[in-house]
SETOR-26479 format. One record per residue (C-alpha): z, x, y; residue in one letter. Coordinates in steps of 0.02 Angstrom, whole numbers, padded with zeros to 5 digits, always signed. Layout:
# residues N
ZXYA
...
END
This chain:
# residues 841
+00024+00013-00007M
+00060+00148+00125K
-00123+00232+00088T
-00233+00061+00109F
-00145+00015+00280T
-00174+00198+00336R
-00345+00194+00304A
-00367+00018+00383A
-00294+00059+00538L
-00396+00207+00554M
-00543+00131+00537A
-00499-00015+00637A
-00468+00104+00781V
-00636+00199+00733S
-00731+00040+00740A
-00666-00018+00899A
-00698+00136+00976A
-00876+00157+00904F
-00931-00038+00938A
-00883-00048+01089A
-01025-00077+01245P
-01065+00047+01375A
-00995+00015+01549F
-01013+00124+01726A
-00889+00279+01718Q
-00940+00451+01784E
-01020+00562+01662R
-00914+00694+01588Q
-00989+00860+01518T
-00911+00998+01413V
-00996+01136+01548D
-00862+01117+01676V
-00696+01146+01574I
-00622+01276+01670T
-00527+01413+01570V
-00424+01565+01608T
-00423+01655+01470A
-00461+01827+01537Q
-00379+01799+01688K
-00533+01725+01776R
-00573+01558+01823E
-00722+01524+01706Q
-00833+01393+01582G
-00762+01388+01406I
-00913+01419+01344Q
-00938+01569+01446D
-00778+01668+01381V
-00820+01790+01219P
-00648+01705+01166V
-00582+01596+01023A
-00516+01478+01141V
-00478+01303+01157T
-00429+01202+01292A
-00321+01035+01289Y
-00313+00923+01438T
-00173+00828+01522A
-00241+00643+01478E
-00270+00718+01289L
-00099+00794+01292L
-00018+00641+01357Q
-00129+00516+01259N
-00081+00623+01094S
+00111+00609+01132G
+00103+00828+01175V
+00275+00842+01251R
+00325+01036+01213D
+00221+01137+01111I
+00300+01102+00929R
+00196+00930+00966D
+00018+01017+01013L
+00013+01085+00828A
-00059+00895+00794V
-00216+00922+00885I
-00232+01110+00876A
-00326+01167+00730P
-00254+01323+00670G
-00084+01315+00734L
+00062+01275+00639N
+00237+01272+00708V
+00413+01250+00657T
+00575+01243+00676S
+00739+01269+00589T
+00924+01307+00628S
+00923+01292+00794S
+00833+01238+00950E
+00802+01416+00968Y
+00726+01463+00788S
+00555+01375+00813T
+00389+01488+00797T
+00197+01454+00818A
+00072+01545+00692R
-00100+01547+00729I
-00227+01581+00574R
-00061+01588+00469G
+00014+01735+00556V
+00178+01724+00655G
+00359+01789+00657T
+00465+01728+00502V
+00660+01693+00542G
+00770+01700+00692D
+00813+01856+00711N
+00817+01879+00906P
+00774+02064+00848G
+00586+02010+00807L
+00475+01990+00939E
+00338+01865+00933S
+00162+01876+00857S
+00122+01725+00944V
+00130+01731+01155G
+00162+01591+01243I
+00122+01612+01438V
+00196+01479+01563I
+00117+01478+01733D
+00049+01664+01705G
+00224+01702+01655V
+00255+01766+01459P
+00376+01699+01379R
+00486+01857+01268A
+00511+01739+01127R
+00438+01595+01047N
+00618+01503+01043G
+00651+01511+01228V
+00490+01432+01278S
+00511+01264+01169F
+00545+01123+01295G
+00513+00966+01389D
+00330+01042+01487L
+00329+00923+01614G
+00175+00889+01699E
+00041+00996+01629V
-00127+01048+01700E
-00194+01083+01540R
-00139+01194+01377I
-00258+01343+01306E
-00250+01395+01111V
-00318+01572+01139L
-00349+01636+00945R
-00344+01832+00870G
-00258+01965+00944P
-00233+01971+01143Q
-00177+02143+01179G
-00259+02167+01315T
-00247+02076+01449L
-00066+01993+01396F
-00010+02132+01317G
+00124+02177+01159A
+00158+02055+01039N
+00019+01942+01056T
-00047+01991+00886S
-00078+01822+00815A
-00135+01719+00981G
-00075+01658+01127I
-00036+01499+01189I
-00090+01473+01399N
-00008+01340+01484I
-00043+01270+01647V
+00073+01154+01730T
+00036+01044+01896A
+00050+01115+02055G
+00086+01071+02235P
-00059+00944+02304E
-00084+00932+02503F
-00095+00734+02480E
+00054+00628+02450F
+00074+00568+02263G
+00219+00522+02163A
+00215+00465+01952N
+00368+00389+01864A
+00379+00365+01679E
+00502+00248+01557A
+00498+00288+01394T
+00592+00190+01243Y
+00594+00245+01063M
+00661+00171+00914T
+00621+00168+00716D
+00655+00331+00639G
+00776+00356+00796A
+00822+00239+00968D
+00813+00321+01094G
+00749+00363+01298F
+00643+00471+01406R
+00630+00442+01601I
+00523+00574+01704A
+00467+00586+01889G
+00367+00674+02013S
+00321+00693+02181V
+00207+00823+02291T
+00138+00806+02449G
+00122+00910+02607P
+00254+00977+02694L
+00157+01045+02871V
-00008+00978+02835E
-00122+01123+02780D
+00008+01258+02774Q
+00155+01198+02649A
+00184+01102+02504A
+00301+01028+02373F
+00309+00948+02192R
+00462+00917+02108L
+00493+00861+01946Y
+00644+00778+01830A
+00645+00700+01668A
+00798+00647+01575R
+00810+00600+01373G
+00913+00557+01243D
+00907+00495+01061R
+00984+00467+00911D
+00991+00575+00779G
+00845+00575+00638F
+00974+00618+00503Q
+01134+00544+00450T
+01301+00636+00427V
+01407+00626+00280Q
+01561+00731+00340T
+01675+00714+00214F
+01830+00725+00317G
+01765+00881+00443G
+01826+00945+00557P
+01662+00858+00618R
+01680+00700+00672T
+01477+00668+00741I
+01378+00555+00587G
+01204+00612+00660E
+01094+00755+00660D
+00948+00800+00752N
+00971+00707+00913N
+00921+00758+01086Q
+01024+00733+01265D
+00929+00850+01385F
+00895+00855+01583Y
+00762+00954+01644T
+00710+00991+01846V
+00558+01089+01912R
+00524+01131+02090G
+00354+01215+02173Q
+00319+01259+02335L
+00144+01319+02404L
+00115+01419+02542F
-00062+01419+02627N
-00051+01595+02727L
-00237+01591+02789G
-00394+01588+02741E
-00369+01726+02611S
-00192+01726+02567G
-00088+01591+02444E
+00099+01614+02401L
+00183+01489+02257T
+00358+01484+02222L
+00435+01397+02073Q
+00589+01384+02013A
+00663+01268+01864D
+00833+01244+01753F
+00845+01154+01601T
+01009+01104+01509N
+00997+01002+01325R
+01188+00949+01226D
+01135+00919+01038E
+01160+00943+00863N
+01045+01008+00757C
+00968+01063+00632C
+01062+01025+00440G
+00953+01027+00300A
+00960+00928+00136P
+00943+00979-00031S
+00780+01000-00102I
+00830+01079-00286V
+00998+01089-00340S
+01064+01217-00460G
+01206+01259-00550P
+01321+01292-00434T
+01300+01104-00365A
+01452+01066-00501A
+01565+01164-00406A
+01537+01099-00248I
+01575+00924-00324N
+01710+01014-00421A
+01809+01030-00232L
+01728+00883-00143V
+01659+00747-00253P
+01482+00722-00160G
+01473+00871-00074G
+01286+00904-00154R
+01195+00801-00229P
+01186+00850-00419L
+01020+00927-00514P
+00907+00763-00519G
+00986+00659-00387A
+00893+00765-00241E
+00835+00641-00130D
+00793+00732+00044P
+00698+00613+00135F
+00844+00480+00117S
+00877+00579+00297R
+01058+00582+00230V
+01142+00751+00228I
+01309+00827+00187Q
+01402+00913+00313S
+01561+00966+00369N
+01555+01071+00529R
+01481+01066+00695D
+01310+01084+00695T
+01347+01086+00906T
+01188+01160+00999Q
+01203+01209+01193D
+01072+01252+01294I
+01036+01318+01471E
+00867+01394+01529D
+00836+01419+01694G
+00729+01522+01793G
+00615+01592+01962F
+00450+01639+01982Q
+00316+01686+02111F
+00149+01717+02114E
+00024+01803+02275Y
-00155+01786+02288T
-00254+01884+02427Y
-00430+01902+02419D
-00487+02050+02519F
-00678+02049+02545E
-00742+02144+02407N
-00602+02101+02275F
-00440+01983+02266S
-00262+02041+02224L
-00144+01941+02117T
+00053+01985+02109A
+00144+01868+01995I
+00351+01896+01986G
+00483+01817+01857S
+00646+01792+01839T
+00745+01702+01687R
+00906+01672+01604D
+00926+01578+01423Y
+01081+01528+01336E
+01118+01440+01182I
+01291+01419+01115T
+01277+01358+00903T
+01382+01310+00779G
+01331+01279+00591Q
+01389+01228+00426D
+01318+01381+00341T
+01323+01316+00173D
+01242+01142+00209F
+01353+01040+00085T
+01513+00951+00104G
+01615+01083+00045A
+01690+01178+00166D
+01631+01346+00095I
+01562+01450+00247V
+01521+01397+00432Y
+01476+01469+00600R
+01615+01395+00754D
+01515+01372+00909P
+01648+01467+01009S
+01600+01631+00933L
+01412+01610+00888N
+01294+01611+01057S
+01136+01688+01104F
+01106+01764+01291E
+00933+01831+01349F
+00869+01872+01528G
+00708+01929+01587N
+00606+02004+01715S
+00446+02031+01738T
+00317+02089+01853F
+00133+02120+01861E
+00002+02177+01972L
-00185+02155+01953R
-00355+02153+02073A
-00502+02095+02002Q
-00693+02111+02103G
-00864+02118+02061Q
-00973+02269+02095R
-01175+02241+02052G
-01169+02200+01865N
-00999+02237+01848L
-00860+02109+01842D
-00697+02220+01824W
-00508+02214+01819L
-00359+02332+01818V
-00199+02283+01829G
+00014+02329+01781G
+00146+02257+01716F
+00338+02275+01688F
+00471+02182+01595S
+00647+02209+01575T
+00753+02112+01439E
+00947+02092+01421D
+00985+02022+01254L
+01153+01982+01164V
+01184+01894+01019R
+01375+01848+00960R
+01384+01803+00779D
+01529+01767+00663A
+01529+01697+00471I
+01694+01626+00428Q
+01744+01564+00272Y
+01818+01377+00261G
+01963+01335+00129S
+01850+01315+00009D
+01769+01470-00023F
+01898+01564-00105E
+01888+01412-00265A
+01708+01417-00260Y
+01694+01603-00267L
+01796+01587-00410G
+01724+01420-00504L
+01526+01501-00499I
+01594+01676-00546G
+01677+01633-00700G
+01751+01441-00699G
+01918+01484-00629N
+01943+01437-00462P
+02103+01575-00449T
+01982+01713-00528L
+01981+01795-00348V
+02163+01802-00331T
+02168+01858-00518T
+02055+01986-00500L
+02108+02048-00339A
+02281+02058-00381N
+02250+02155-00548G
+02167+02283-00470L
+02281+02294-00327G
+02417+02312-00460G
+02322+02454-00547A
+02268+02569-00391F
+02356+02537-00254I
+02538+02581-00250P
+02657+02456-00170G
+02525+02314-00166F
+02599+02129-00158T
+02490+02016-00255P
+02421+01854-00192F
+02465+01688-00199A
+02311+01561-00245P
+02233+01538-00078G
+02302+01700+00021Q
+02139+01799-00054G
+02001+01738+00075F
+02129+01632+00199P
+02041+01486+00292A
+01945+01565+00443G
+01939+01724+00364S
+01785+01837+00361A
+01719+01911+00531N
+01817+01782+00635S
+01812+01892+00780G
+01626+01891+00793G
+01495+02038+00816D
+01427+02066+00966R
+01243+02149+00976Y
+01163+02208+01119E
+01013+02277+01157Q
+00901+02301+01313D
+00727+02333+01358G
+00584+02397+01439Q
+00401+02373+01431T
+00270+02466+01532F
+00079+02435+01528G
-00086+02499+01606L
-00238+02388+01576F
-00416+02347+01639T
-00547+02225+01586H
-00721+02219+01625N
-00864+02144+01582T
-01041+02213+01625F
-01182+02130+01613A
-01340+02262+01540V
-01466+02138+01543A
-01489+01969+01620E
-01421+01869+01479N
-01329+02008+01377T
-01160+02056+01438D
-01035+02194+01354I
-00843+02165+01390T
-00728+02297+01371F
-00532+02322+01377G
-00390+02431+01373L
-00220+02447+01368R
-00084+02572+01362W
+00101+02498+01305N
+00268+02568+01331S
+00397+02516+01262T
+00581+02559+01256E
+00745+02491+01172K
+00919+02536+01155D
+01026+02408+01048A
+01231+02431+00991T
+01326+02316+00895A
+01515+02299+00880Q
+01560+02222+00725F
+01729+02139+00692S
+01848+02175+00569P
+01853+02069+00446A
+02016+01982+00389N
+01967+01962+00200A
+02113+02026+00106P
+02036+02013-00064A
+01878+02115-00021C
+02005+02234+00069D
+02039+02257-00098V
+01891+02304-00176W
+01850+02426-00045E
+02012+02496-00037A
+01994+02546-00224V
+01821+02572-00241F
+01793+02645-00066G
+01708+02556+00097E
+01526+02608+00052A
+01583+02487-00116L
+01459+02597-00216D
+01494+02538-00414F
+01374+02683-00477S
+01464+02834-00442T
+01556+02939-00575A
+01748+02875-00517Q
+01667+02700-00485N
+01613+02671-00663Q
+01784+02745-00748A
+01877+02634-00634I
+01751+02482-00692L
+01773+02535-00886A
+01934+02528-00887G
+01985+02386-00798F
+01830+02293-00900S
+01947+02335-01049Q
+02108+02277-00962A
+02044+02102-00894S
+01915+02074-01029Q
+01777+02036-00902V
+01600+02150-00943P
+01564+02288-00826V
+01413+02194-00760A
+01515+02065-00716S
+01644+02149-00642L
+01505+02207-00517I
+01403+02043-00500Q
+01613+01970-00420F
+01639+02119-00349G
+01481+02103-00248T
+01496+01921-00195F
+01686+01936-00142T
+01616+02094-00016C
+01473+01964+00063L
+01414+02091+00227P
+01534+01952+00320S
+01689+01995+00213A
+01669+02174+00225R
+01766+02321+00340D
+01638+02450+00321V
+01534+02371+00446Y
+01674+02390+00598S
+01667+02607+00551N
+01483+02609+00573I
+01421+02675+00740N
+01279+02563+00797F
+01202+02662+00955N
+01021+02654+00923E
+00860+02706+01028S
+00662+02699+01011L
+00514+02731+01118S
+00340+02683+01059E
+00178+02706+01151D
+00027+02630+01085E
-00138+02564+01132V
-00231+02419+01132T
-00397+02350+01187G
-00572+02268+01135L
-00750+02278+01144I
-00858+02133+01149S
-01056+02100+01145L
-01117+01944+01188S
-01300+01857+01221H
-01341+01710+01291R
-01482+01645+01195F
-01511+01506+01309N
-01427+01369+01434D
-01341+01295+01276D
-01317+01449+01163F
-01209+01593+01177L
-01177+01726+01044M
-01041+01866+01021Y
-00941+01982+00907G
-00765+02064+00958T
-00685+02201+00906Y
-00483+02181+00969S
-00313+02292+00927R
-00174+02211+00932G
+00007+02269+00948Y
+00184+02192+00903K
+00348+02324+00950A
+00459+02366+00822G
+00623+02349+00849G
+00821+02328+00767F
+00886+02199+00641N
+01031+02113+00743L
+01127+02063+00606D
+01230+02132+00447R
+01130+02154+00298F
+01137+02264+00162T
+00963+02274+00106Q
+00827+02355+00238A
+00650+02348+00150G
+00659+02381-00010S
+00791+02503-00019N
+01002+02458-00037Q
+01102+02516+00125V
+01169+02684+00072N
+01344+02646+00152F
+01406+02832+00100T
+01280+02906+00213N
+01310+02780+00352V
+01505+02810+00365L
+01457+03023+00342A
+01340+03021+00484G
+01211+03082+00367T
+01078+02957+00411S
+01088+02788+00526P
+01124+02609+00476Y
+00924+02573+00448P
+00911+02448+00578A
+00763+02477+00655Q
+00584+02434+00590F
+00391+02486+00629D
+00295+02411+00741P
+00159+02278+00678E
-00015+02344+00719I
-00176+02233+00684V
-00371+02270+00707N
-00492+02124+00726S
-00657+02057+00715F
-00751+01920+00766E
-00907+01830+00792I
-00912+01664+00889G
-01054+01566+00910I
-01036+01441+01055K
-01168+01297+01088T
-01195+01139+01204E
-01293+00993+01142A
-01355+00820+01197L
-01373+00842+01387N
-01224+00945+01388D
-01111+00804+01300T
-01076+00897+01142L
-00986+01066+01129L
-00996+01132+00950A
-00905+01324+00915N
-00905+01422+00766L
-00790+01576+00751Y
-00795+01683+00573L
-00615+01807+00594F
-00559+01938+00492H
-00392+02039+00538S
-00326+02169+00464D
-00151+02211+00474F
-00107+02419+00467E
+00089+02348+00452S
+00151+02186+00467F
+00350+02144+00485Q
+00442+02029+00383L
+00606+01938+00388N
+00680+01875+00230T
+00828+01768+00181F
+00873+01785+00013N
+01020+01690+00012G
+01155+01819+00051L
+01080+01880+00204A
+00926+01934+00294F
+00842+02077+00289F
+00698+02159+00396V
+00530+02222+00298T
+00402+02320+00360S
+00263+02302+00244L
+00167+02462+00279N
+00032+02424+00127Q
-00033+02289+00284G
-00107+02105+00236A
-00268+02014+00292V
-00313+01855+00358T
-00483+01800+00371Q
-00591+01655+00395G
-00687+01541+00496A
-00648+01390+00634E
-00767+01265+00689F
-00723+01163+00843E
-00810+01008+00915L
-00793+00916+01086L
-00899+00755+01120W
-00935+00639+01272F
-01069+00503+01187P
-01187+00462+01329E
-01221+00290+01229T
-01034+00251+01255V
-00940+00300+01401P
-00774+00348+01396G
-00756+00380+01209L
-00675+00563+01163T
-00695+00653+01016I
-00595+00837+00983Q
-00570+00904+00826G
-00589+01075+00727G
-00561+01135+00553V
-00500+01315+00520T
-00501+01392+00345Y
-00388+01555+00338A
-00346+01674+00198D
-00187+01735+00254A
-00136+01886+00105T
-00031+02028+00084Y
-00108+02175+00012N
-00052+02214-00147S
+00076+02372-00175F
+00158+02456-00318A
+00332+02371-00361P
+00485+02433-00247T
+00600+02374-00369G
+00676+02219-00245T
+00585+02059-00320P
+00590+01963-00138D
+00473+02108-00081V
+00382+02130-00255D
+00344+01944-00248R
+00228+01957-00109L
+00096+02077-00174S
-00062+02016-00171G
-00010+01827-00124Q
-00031+01730+00038N
+00088+01712+00172F
+00229+01599+00172S
+00179+01449+00321L
-00012+01476+00295A
-00097+01338+00212P
-00288+01389+00181E
-00346+01220+00263W
-00328+01143+00451Y
-00407+01015+00506T
-00343+00922+00691S
-00434+00795+00784G
-00424+00653+00905S
-00526+00500+00971I
-00492+00412+01137S
-00576+00244+01192Y
-00540+00182+01377V
-00635+00038+01435R
-00634-00119+01554P
-00529-00254+01530F
-00533-00394+01650G
-00531-00363+01855D
-00468-00183+01884G
-00413-00151+01724M
-00435-00048+01562E
-00376-00026+01410W
-00341+00128+01282L
-00365+00160+01111A
-00317+00349+01051H
-00283+00430+00871L
-00251+00589+00831S
-00187+00686+00680G
-00199+00844+00580R
-00195+00890+00379Y
-00139+01037+00302M
-00150+01103+00132S
-00031+01171+00036D
+00081+01307+00088Q
+00242+01370+00023N
+00366+01357+00175T
+00483+01498+00129G
+00471+01686+00174S
+00511+01739-00007D
+00384+01617-00103L
+00492+01533-00220D
+00403+01419-00295P
+00535+01278-00267E
+00472+01291-00076K
+00290+01225-00094I
+00243+01088+00008Q
+00092+01024-00048D
-00049+00936+00085G
-00019+00820+00196Y
-00061+00729+00355A
+00020+00674+00499V
-00060+00549+00644F
-00025+00500+00816N
-00062+00343+00877G
-00085+00236+01065R
-00124+00091+01125I
-00121+00018+01296G
-00180-00055+01462I
-00182-00009+01635G
-00272-00023+01814A
-00415+00063+01829D
-00372+00172+01963D
-00204+00231+01850Q
-00083+00148+01982S
+00003+00095+01802W
-00012+00078+01625A
+00090+00009+01501L
+00058+00091+01315E
+00136+00061+01123L
+00128+00229+01053F
+00170+00285+00855A
+00214+00480+00818N
+00198+00516+00636N
+00128+00330+00619L
+00119+00324+00427F
+00299+00381+00412D
+00245+00557+00322E
+00375+00633+00233D
+00346+00833+00245Y
+00454+00995+00263I
+00435+01128+00390Q
+00537+01275+00293V
+00613+01275+00144G
+00761+01405+00083F
+00872+01471-00019D
+01044+01365-00038G
+01172+01499+00058P
+01271+01576-00071F
+01216+01440-00212Q
+01094+01545-00329P
+00975+01423-00386G
+00988+01302-00247S
+00866+01257-00114F
+00895+01170+00069N
+00730+01121+00182A
+00736+01073+00377F
+00627+00914+00389L
+00477+00873+00472G
+00526+00701+00603Q
+00492+00537+00545P
+00404+00413+00623R
+00444+00365+00798T
+00353+00219+00903W
+00407+00173+01063G
+00334+00096+01213V
+00301+00192+01391T
+00280+00127+01563L
+00190+00226+01695R
+00173+00201+01890A
+00070+00308+02016R
+00034+00318+02175R
END
């Protein structure tokens, strides 16, 4: 029935669009679409770049409020959100940065009004009034610099105008969750022809998409994935004469929400132990029902976000060239709580008072651009500083000790039994623990670790197009990138008495392989009747990274300095007014960095704490840069009297090294795959304004991307070896997206709108370690909108539905923390429908 309804609705919308009679309307053509993909205003069909532009009208009709929504209409784009609002990642052609560790920079750059955002996570929020969004695919390392090895999302917001205007919008939504959103703006002159302003503000509130079973708390909030935000943006435009212009802009956003719980998709053998402690704390094997959207969480998932900044842009046109200066300063802060075990048992959690991320970033770019004969030239420089502070504290709840004993040997007092046995045998004057004293509630790194990272980036770049013949151009560019980073960590001493015993007996390095420790294990095994292998495994679980004092004795004070040259060369030829073909080689670069976390594994190797403590080797937090060489052939065509755009791109990107952040159920570890990876495929995009049906717009695209790790010799680490020769995670081979919009007259001075947009992605593994339990089958999501309004746009009333057919899908699957054999997932949003009223003057 669900499939029939879906097909029937699509057929009805399509029939309405194609059967509608023609009426008088301004003729639309594709050759007037302007983009700034090369930091110049150019026609979209004239740039030798795989770029797609989305207009304000299409974004509005498709329900695009932030970058996550853009994936519905943008081919080759995949956007996922995980453990917090910050943990949101964009991927293009299968390439993106895995995980939420702030030490890793983003593979897909996001630029808003000419200012790059240093991480994807600080870019996701209400975009306000958008003029257009451009999606540039492939490395963009010349004009946009480092950390754009997969592409760029370039956002241009609406600016001040010298003619007065005002907009207001109110939305009510329901079904998946009830909520509202109101927004408004006003623009106009302050001094006629000399100064203008624009002020925008929005407020939104929505119930959570997930119901929470709290099991007595301390959590009291019974919903998750709710929304509560406000945002404001102000802009000033100064006309400094015939040649000069200055724009000032400031914005601030506040979010106070609960996010992000994750239901069980597979419950392993440890589910029985959880249910023995808290009946119903995790679904038992066979009882998992993630899309009931009922989750188990006894701890808060609070997230408070403040994001704001100031920027300016100054342009001046000299006689032979133009000069542009753009500067910015931004601050982002998020405070988060987490039920880290994602169950109703009180096992592991993050208290919001001890877990936060602060990010300060300042940028400045100066560039000059002009023409001399057959040469269109551009030169510039870019400087950026960033200050990053992460506070992280994993704490053990009241059920942790008993849970560890149950999964380690079926005995809830096993932790203290073994600790007392070791302490009594090897620690003089040892006082035995009573049950519950091995891991008191709130133990582990309860004071919180503090990571600080300062970074500076400097770049010099040039980007030029030389007309070698009337219809043939060579575009060439180079960029020198210089990156410096300094990182420090202050690890909190752990308050974990049971682990203290193991570290006292076997040494803080906890190296069970030494001859002395092997002898201790053999003797204790005989006395306790526990096999040596089981003792090692239990000791490892007793001394998880969050419980170990060894970290507080590590001197984490590291620096890196990198210099890298990126660039491109492209040959393009226009065979006629409607046919352009180009071939491009480009080189992209993503900076190396530091794993800002506690970990026991770096790449494919275990951390040698003995050497780290002795000072003979550093704590191996540093990882290598990511380098990619890419080749692309593009064909750009126009037809049907410039009403049809049809473009084809073939691409091959070869990564010399690739950064991977993997969670193995116990901790995150970063691997630099120096064996490399390849993503290759083809894209087709289409935009059509049929002349025979004025008011109809059809836009869409298909991407085939084969993103694969190169084969490599076994490393001995299963989570790494599993990747050899396999497809990337979150990289479906097929992406299809499209939209159809139709506007036609209705009555006197009125019009109606019908719009349908959607995307399809083929099956994909959503886990960074490619466990088969994390596979998401192919699925499709559609957004629909119908409405009526005045033909002068003075008002409109619209009914909309996002995820129209209530498609169930997972965004990211992951190992259940501290629960071998269990898996959880962050889900896509369910259907939401609502009504929007707009007014404009």
